[in-house]
N, C-alpha and C positions, 0 to 999 in steps of 0.2 A: 877875958875879952867879952865885950857886951854882946848879948844875944839879941836877935831881932834885926831890924833894918837900920842901916847906916848909909847916909848919902855922902859919898866922898867926892871932893873936888880935885880934878886932875890938874896938872901943871898947865895944861892948855886952856883951862877955864871951864871946861865942860864938867858935868856932874854924872856920876854913875851910882845906880842903885845897888847896894850890897846887902846881903842877909846872912846871918850866922845862926846855926842851930846846933844843939848838942853841947856836950861838955867833955873835958879831959885834956890830956897833954898832947894828943895826936891831932894833927890838923890836915884837912883835905880841902883843897881849893878846886872848884868845879868850873869848867869852861863849856858853855853850851855850843850847840851846833848852829847850822844855817849856811853861811853867816846870816845873821838877822833873826835867828830864833831867840829863845829866852831860857831863863833858869828853871822853868817849872818842873821838869822831870827830876830835878835834884831836891825838891822840897822835902821828900821823905827819906833822904839818904841817912841823916843822923839817926832817925828812928829805926830804920831797917838795919843799920850797922850795929846799933845798940842791941837789937834782938839777936845779933850774931856774937854778942859778948864784947863789943868794942866800945870803949868810952872815947868819943871822937868829936871834935868840933868841925862841922861842915860849913864851909864858906862858899857862897855862890854870888854871882853878880850878872847883871845884864850888860853886855858889851855896848860900846857907844853906838847909838842908833837904834838899839833894841828896847822894846817894851817900856820899862819904867825909867830907863836912863835917858839922858838928853838925846834929842833928835836933831843932828845938824841938817842944814839945808843942802842936801847932796845935789840939788839941781844947780847949785853954784859950782862951776867947773873947778875953781881953785880949792874949794872945800873937799870936793870928791877926790881930787888928785892927791890931797894931803892925807885924808883919813881913810879912804877905801883902798888900803894897801896891806900886804902881808906884814911889813915892818911896823906899821902903826899898831895893828892888833897884837903883835908879839910883844912890843914894848909896853902896851897897855897892861898886859898880864904882869909884867915886872913891876910896873908902877902900882898896880893894885896890891901885889904882894907886899911892897914896901909900906904902902899906906895902911894896910891891915896888920902890919907888924909880924909877918910870917917868915920863918926860916926853918930849914930842915923839915919840910912839909911834903905831903903827897899832892900831886897834881893830876887830875883826871879831866879828860876832854872827850866829848861825844862828837863824832863826825868831824865837821870843821874844827871843833874844839880839840879833836885828836890830832889834827894837823898842827895846831898851836902847841900842843904838848910836845910833839916831835921837835918843833923849832925851838921851844923853850929849853928842852933837855939838852939840845946841842949848844945853845948860846949861854944859858944861865943854869946849867945842870948842877953847879956847886951848891945851889940853894935847896936841891931836891933830896928827899929821902927815898922817894919812889915815884914812878911815872905810870899812869894808866892810860893806854890808848884804846878808846872804846869806839869800835866801828869806824875806823879810818885807815885807809891804805897809805902807802908812802909815795904813790904816784897816781896820776889821773888816767893814764893810758889803760891800765888794767881795769880800772873802774868803768871806763867807757865801754870796753869790750864786754864786761860782765853785765852792765845794764842793757846793752844791745841784745845779748843772749837771753836775758830775762824777758825782754819784750817779745822776742821771737818764740820763746817757749810758752809764754802765757797767753798771748793774743793771736787771733787769726791773722793770716798773712795780709789780708786786705786792710786790717786795722793798723798793722805796723806800717804798711805803705802809706796809709792816710796820715799817720803821725809824722812820717818823714816828709811828706808833702807839705804839711802845715809848718814844720820846722824850717823847711827851705824857703817858705814865703813869710816867715815870722807871724803866722796866723795862730798864735798861742791862745787867744781868747775864744777860739772856736769851741762850741759846746761839745761836739762829738770828740774832739781832741781831748778836752779836759775830762770827759767821761772815761776815756782810756787811762788817763793819768790816775784817776780815782781807783780804778781796778788794780793798777800796779801798786799804788800806795797801800791799799788794803792788804795786798799779798806780801809786800816786802818791806814796807816802812813802818806803818802803824797797824800791826796785825791785831792788836787789842787796843781799843779806843775807849779809855775810861771817861766817864762824864765829868770827873773831877777837874780835868784840865781842858774841858771844852769851853768855848767862849761864844758870845753872841755876835762878835765881829772878829775878823782875823787879827792875829797878833804878830804875824811875821813882818819884819822890817824889810819891805819889798825892795827898796832901792839898794840895800846892802846885799840882799840875796841875789838880786838880778846882776849886780856888778861882779859877783864872784862865781855863782852857779849858773844862773839863767832863769828860765821859767819854772822848772820843776826838777825833781830828783833824777829824771831819766833823760836829761839832756844837759850838756855842759857847753855853755857859750861864753862864759865870763872868764875871769882871771884864774880860776882854778884849772883852766886848761894848761897852765904853766906848772902845776904842782908836780914836783918830782924830787924827792930827797933820797932816792935809793942808794946813791953812792956815799951818803953821809951817815946812814943809820949805824954803821959800825962804830961811830964815834959817840954814841949814847952809852954812857958808862953806868948809869944808875939802874937798880933793879926795876924791871919794866914788866907790867902785865898788859898783854894784848888780848882784848875781849871782843868777840864778834858773835852776832847771832848766826845761827845755822841756816836761816832762811831770809837773808837780807840782801841789800843792794851791793855791799862791799864784797869783793872776791876773797873767799876763804883761802885760796891758793896763795894770794899775796900775804895774808896774815901768817900762814905757815912759814913762808920765806922770811918775813920780817922777824919772826921769833928766832929763826936760826941766825939772822944777820946781827941783831942787837946782842952784844956780848952776854948780858945777864937778863934774858927775857923768857917769859912763860906765856903760852897761848892757852886761853880757856874759851870754849864755845858754848853757846846757850841753845839747847834744843827748842824748836818751835819759836825761836826769837827772830824777829825782824830787825830792822835798823835800830829801833828803839826797844832793845831786848831787856832793858831794865824795867820796862812796863809789861812787855809781852810774857816774860817768864821770870818774874822778880825773885822767887826763891832761889833759883839756880844762879842768877846774876849776882845777887848779894852774897851768896855763899862763896863764889869765886873771888869777889872783891875783898870780902872780909878775910878769907884764907890768905890771900896775897899780903894784905897789910899786916896780919898777925905774923906771918912767916918772916917778913922784913923786920918787924919790931923785935922778934925773938931770935934774930940771926939764924933763921932756919930756911931762908930762901935759897932754892936751888933751881938753876935754869935748866 
């Protein structure tokens, strides 16, 4: 398979940016978070996994609306209704798989991407060799309870009250409000912020993020309020790695329950890792990931 960038044309006529790194017979397809984030934290995965002794091809792409891929006009209600849905993004994964020629592959998803991994394993699991759910719970209710607790534990009571007041009036652009969001992000989302993936202007696909999440990671006002697959997890049959940071937005208690519910699952946690623990504590994160893939490849996986 060709290394580097390939632009694929979807059946709907839009174009997606894809990139492949590494070599070997093992394939890993990467789903970014957000929704509306991008592929960038996957750019060194082939290199880091090679350091762990894995010859692997890592495939990444920007989902529709994100960074290098086409940007639909989501201000058009018909376009937003058609493409800002769970079903669209799930079936987009399957179409990317087909157009890249992948089968019996590993699928990893970070945050929102982890939701897509869960849905993909339930609907298209026959194509998977293994699934990696990175920093994503199986329901939004426990997430909301956890981020509310984080706010109360991290910020003074008056700051929490002010944030709630801004949220009640949709005053998300308030500078004081955003300063508190920055404090929470620094503690639980991006604990380590490498200059290599910084940009002169924001790269988040705001319309996509707003539609599903809301203004920031510590409030959920969009379609993710509906997210709940707790009663379906028992139907994921492929070997599954659940990997969470130990100091992040997603509730570890939910991760432990998920690992018990999925028939063949393993939980690995990353010390000092926030929501982006592949950056915060890369050595531990990649050791967990490589060990999982090696165990599945060598038929040594034990849940």
